[in-house]
PAMARPA-517819 format. One record per residue (C-alpha): residue number from 1; residue in one letter; x, y, z. Coordinates in nm, 2 decimals, padded with zeros to 4 digits. Example, Ala and Ser with C-alpha at 12.3 -4.5 7.8 and 13.67 -1.06 7.14 Angstrom:
<recs>
<rec seq="1" type="A" x="01.23" y="-00.45" z="00.78"/>
<rec seq="2" type="S" x="01.37" y="-00.11" z="00.71"/>
</recs>
This chain:
<recs>
<rec seq="1" type="M" x="08.99" y="11.04" z="10.47"/>
<rec seq="2" type="N" x="08.67" y="11.11" z="10.66"/>
<rec seq="3" type="L" x="08.63" y="10.79" z="10.86"/>
<rec seq="4" type="T" x="08.39" y="10.73" z="11.14"/>
<rec seq="5" type="P" x="08.56" y="10.57" z="11.45"/>
<rec seq="6" type="E" x="08.40" y="10.24" z="11.36"/>
<rec seq="7" type="A" x="08.52" y="10.25" z="10.99"/>
<rec seq="8" type="A" x="08.87" y="10.35" z="11.10"/>
<rec seq="9" type="V" x="08.89" y="10.05" z="11.33"/>
<rec seq="10" type="E" x="08.75" y="09.82" z="11.07"/>
<rec seq="11" type="K" x="08.98" y="09.94" z="10.79"/>
<rec seq="12" type="W" x="09.31" y="10.01" z="10.97"/>
<rec seq="13" type="L" x="09.32" y="09.77" z="11.27"/>
<rec seq="14" type="P" x="09.39" y="09.45" z="11.06"/>
<rec seq="15" type="L" x="09.66" y="09.63" z="10.87"/>
<rec seq="16" type="L" x="09.82" y="09.76" z="11.18"/>
<rec seq="17" type="E" x="09.81" y="09.42" z="11.35"/>
<rec seq="18" type="H" x="09.96" y="09.25" z="11.04"/>
<rec seq="19" type="S" x="10.23" y="09.52" z="11.01"/>
<rec seq="20" type="T" x="10.32" y="09.48" z="11.38"/>
<rec seq="21" type="H" x="10.35" y="09.10" z="11.35"/>
<rec seq="22" type="E" x="10.56" y="09.12" z="11.03"/>
<rec seq="23" type="V" x="10.80" y="09.37" z="11.18"/>
<rec seq="24" type="F" x="10.84" y="09.16" z="11.51"/>
<rec seq="25" type="E" x="10.91" y="08.85" z="11.30"/>
<rec seq="26" type="I" x="11.16" y="09.02" z="11.08"/>
<rec seq="27" type="M" x="11.34" y="09.25" z="11.33"/>
<rec seq="28" type="L" x="11.30" y="09.06" z="11.66"/>
<rec seq="29" type="K" x="11.28" y="08.70" z="11.52"/>
<rec seq="30" type="S" x="10.98" y="08.66" z="11.74"/>
<rec seq="31" type="K" x="10.60" y="08.69" z="11.75"/>
<rec seq="32" type="P" x="10.43" y="08.91" z="12.01"/>
<rec seq="33" type="D" x="10.17" y="08.73" z="12.22"/>
<rec seq="34" type="P" x="09.82" y="08.88" z="12.24"/>
<rec seq="35" type="G" x="09.78" y="09.10" z="12.54"/>
<rec seq="36" type="Q" x="09.52" y="09.30" z="12.74"/>
<rec seq="37" type="P" x="09.53" y="09.67" z="12.82"/>
<rec seq="38" type="V" x="09.73" y="09.72" z="13.14"/>
<rec seq="39" type="P" x="09.84" y="10.03" z="13.32"/>
<rec seq="40" type="L" x="10.21" y="10.07" z="13.26"/>
<rec seq="41" type="T" x="10.40" y="10.14" z="13.58"/>
<rec seq="42" type="G" x="10.76" y="10.25" z="13.65"/>
<rec seq="43" type="V" x="10.98" y="10.40" z="13.38"/>
<rec seq="44" type="E" x="10.78" y="10.42" z="13.06"/>
<rec seq="45" type="F" x="10.89" y="10.46" z="12.70"/>
<rec seq="46" type="T" x="10.68" y="10.61" z="12.42"/>
<rec seq="47" type="A" x="10.82" y="10.59" z="12.07"/>
<rec seq="48" type="M" x="10.64" y="10.80" z="11.81"/>
<rec seq="49" type="V" x="10.65" y="10.83" z="11.43"/>
<rec seq="50" type="G" x="10.43" y="11.09" z="11.25"/>
<rec seq="51" type="L" x="10.25" y="11.03" z="10.92"/>
<rec seq="52" type="A" x="10.19" y="11.32" z="10.70"/>
<rec seq="53" type="G" x="10.02" y="11.35" z="10.35"/>
<rec seq="54" type="S" x="09.73" y="11.15" z="10.24"/>
<rec seq="55" type="V" x="09.72" y="10.98" z="10.58"/>
<rec seq="56" type="T" x="09.79" y="11.21" z="10.88"/>
<rec seq="57" type="G" x="09.85" y="11.09" z="11.23"/>
<rec seq="58" type="I" x="10.09" y="10.93" z="11.47"/>
<rec seq="59" type="L" x="10.19" y="10.58" z="11.54"/>
<rec seq="60" type="S" x="10.32" y="10.51" z="11.89"/>
<rec seq="61" type="I" x="10.46" y="10.23" z="12.09"/>
<rec seq="62" type="R" x="10.42" y="10.25" z="12.47"/>
<rec seq="63" type="C" x="10.58" y="10.02" z="12.71"/>
<rec seq="64" type="C" x="10.76" y="09.98" z="13.04"/>
<rec seq="65" type="D" x="11.14" y="09.98" z="13.06"/>
<rec seq="66" type="Q" x="11.15" y="09.60" z="13.08"/>
<rec seq="67" type="S" x="10.96" y="09.58" z="12.75"/>
<rec seq="68" type="A" x="11.19" y="09.83" z="12.58"/>
<rec seq="69" type="I" x="11.50" y="09.64" z="12.71"/>
<rec seq="70" type="A" x="11.35" y="09.31" z="12.58"/>
<rec seq="71" type="V" x="11.30" y="09.47" z="12.24"/>
<rec seq="72" type="A" x="11.66" y="09.60" z="12.23"/>
<rec seq="73" type="S" x="11.79" y="09.26" z="12.34"/>
<rec seq="74" type="A" x="11.60" y="09.08" z="12.07"/>
<rec seq="75" type="M" x="11.68" y="09.33" z="11.80"/>
<rec seq="76" type="L" x="12.05" y="09.35" z="11.87"/>
<rec seq="77" type="G" x="12.10" y="08.98" z="11.98"/>
<rec seq="78" type="M" x="12.26" y="09.08" z="12.31"/>
<rec seq="79" type="P" x="12.18" y="08.99" z="12.68"/>
<rec seq="80" type="S" x="11.93" y="09.21" z="12.85"/>
<rec seq="81" type="Q" x="12.19" y="09.34" z="13.09"/>
<rec seq="82" type="E" x="12.38" y="09.50" z="12.80"/>
<rec seq="83" type="A" x="12.08" y="09.61" z="12.60"/>
<rec seq="84" type="G" x="11.94" y="09.88" z="12.83"/>
<rec seq="85" type="E" x="12.15" y="10.16" z="12.69"/>
<rec seq="86" type="H" x="12.01" y="10.07" z="12.34"/>
<rec seq="87" type="A" x="11.64" y="10.07" z="12.44"/>
<rec seq="88" type="W" x="11.57" y="10.42" z="12.30"/>
<rec seq="89" type="D" x="11.71" y="10.35" z="11.96"/>
<rec seq="90" type="A" x="11.56" y="10.00" z="11.93"/>
<rec seq="91" type="L" x="11.21" y="10.12" z="12.03"/>
<rec seq="92" type="G" x="11.23" y="10.42" z="11.79"/>
<rec seq="93" type="E" x="11.34" y="10.19" z="11.51"/>
<rec seq="94" type="L" x="11.06" y="09.94" z="11.59"/>
<rec seq="95" type="A" x="10.81" y="10.22" z="11.57"/>
<rec seq="96" type="N" x="10.96" y="10.35" z="11.24"/>
<rec seq="97" type="M" x="10.95" y="10.00" z="11.09"/>
<rec seq="98" type="I" x="10.59" y="09.93" z="11.19"/>
<rec seq="99" type="A" x="10.48" y="10.28" z="11.06"/>
<rec seq="100" type="G" x="10.65" y="10.22" z="10.73"/>
<rec seq="101" type="N" x="10.52" y="09.87" z="10.69"/>
<rec seq="102" type="F" x="10.17" y="09.99" z="10.77"/>
<rec seq="103" type="K" x="10.19" y="10.28" z="10.53"/>
<rec seq="104" type="N" x="10.31" y="10.05" z="10.25"/>
<rec seq="105" type="K" x="10.00" y="09.83" z="10.30"/>
<rec seq="106" type="L" x="09.76" y="10.12" z="10.22"/>
<rec seq="107" type="D" x="09.66" y="10.12" z="09.85"/>
<rec seq="108" type="G" x="09.78" y="10.43" z="09.67"/>
<rec seq="109" type="V" x="09.92" y="10.59" z="09.98"/>
<rec seq="110" type="A" x="10.28" y="10.49" z="10.01"/>
<rec seq="111" type="D" x="10.41" y="10.76" z="09.77"/>
<rec seq="112" type="K" x="10.17" y="11.02" z="09.91"/>
<rec seq="113" type="C" x="10.26" y="10.99" z="10.27"/>
<rec seq="114" type="V" x="10.59" y="11.05" z="10.45"/>
<rec seq="115" type="L" x="10.71" y="10.95" z="10.80"/>
<rec seq="116" type="S" x="10.88" y="11.17" z="11.05"/>
<rec seq="117" type="V" x="11.20" y="11.08" z="11.23"/>
<rec seq="118" type="P" x="11.12" y="10.86" z="11.53"/>
<rec seq="119" type="T" x="11.09" y="11.04" z="11.87"/>
<rec seq="120" type="V" x="11.13" y="10.85" z="12.20"/>
<rec seq="121" type="I" x="11.02" y="10.99" z="12.53"/>
<rec seq="122" type="T" x="11.11" y="10.82" z="12.86"/>
<rec seq="123" type="G" x="11.01" y="10.88" z="13.22"/>
<rec seq="124" type="A" x="10.75" y="10.80" z="13.47"/>
<rec seq="125" type="D" x="10.57" y="11.13" z="13.49"/>
<rec seq="126" type="Y" x="10.44" y="11.24" z="13.15"/>
<rec seq="127" type="S" x="10.12" y="11.23" z="12.96"/>
<rec seq="128" type="F" x="10.08" y="11.15" z="12.59"/>
<rec seq="129" type="R" x="09.80" y="11.31" z="12.39"/>
<rec seq="130" type="S" x="09.76" y="11.37" z="12.03"/>
<rec seq="131" type="L" x="09.51" y="11.60" z="11.86"/>
<rec seq="132" type="S" x="09.35" y="11.31" z="11.67"/>
<rec seq="133" type="D" x="08.98" y="11.35" z="11.60"/>
<rec seq="134" type="V" x="08.90" y="10.98" z="11.61"/>
<rec seq="135" type="P" x="08.97" y="10.74" z="11.90"/>
<rec seq="136" type="P" x="09.31" y="10.56" z="11.87"/>
<rec seq="137" type="I" x="09.33" y="10.22" z="11.72"/>
<rec seq="138" type="Q" x="09.51" y="10.03" z="11.99"/>
<rec seq="139" type="L" x="09.67" y="09.69" z="12.00"/>
<rec seq="140" type="W" x="09.81" y="09.53" z="12.31"/>
<rec seq="141" type="F" x="10.07" y="09.26" z="12.31"/>
<rec seq="142" type="R" x="10.31" y="09.08" z="12.55"/>
<rec seq="143" type="F" x="10.67" y="09.05" z="12.43"/>
<rec seq="144" type="R" x="10.88" y="08.82" z="12.64"/>
<rec seq="145" type="G" x="10.60" y="08.84" z="12.91"/>
<rec seq="146" type="K" x="10.61" y="09.22" z="12.92"/>
<rec seq="147" type="P" x="10.32" y="09.45" z="12.80"/>
<rec seq="148" type="L" x="10.35" y="09.66" z="12.49"/>
<rec seq="149" type="E" x="10.09" y="09.88" z="12.32"/>
<rec seq="150" type="V" x="10.09" y="09.98" z="11.95"/>
<rec seq="151" type="A" x="09.85" y="10.26" z="11.87"/>
<rec seq="152" type="L" x="09.76" y="10.46" z="11.56"/>
<rec seq="153" type="E" x="09.59" y="10.80" z="11.60"/>
<rec seq="154" type="L" x="09.46" y="10.94" z="11.28"/>
<rec seq="155" type="H" x="09.35" y="11.29" z="11.19"/>
<rec seq="156" type="S" x="09.09" y="11.31" z="10.92"/>
</recs>
């Protein structure tokens, strides 16, 4: 899969965006609004799912704690006040569903690529860096008014 950064964006960005929208509609009964890159402040969440096989990389979702709670609230159908303790699991499952949906959209890849178990990191003082050799494919959304980033980092 030797893709130039331009080719990667051209090929994978529409699939990642479509997968994200489908999963939000199915799992959260909602559509994310388009967003702009913003610095995430306060407690942050990063949910990651690795891809290995014919496609190698990592799909991540990064957001502030309010976004993660909004995701959990929508996914579980409960008030935000009660959803906070479920934010980790909900965000990890959202990343897993988007990664699986994306993988299944790739011609001839679904059975030659496996996903890792989701991993979720929380806190305000950490850095996230993968060893990808092409720039990440990033999508920014707003969900219930809060910022959320979906990124795909591929290793050729």
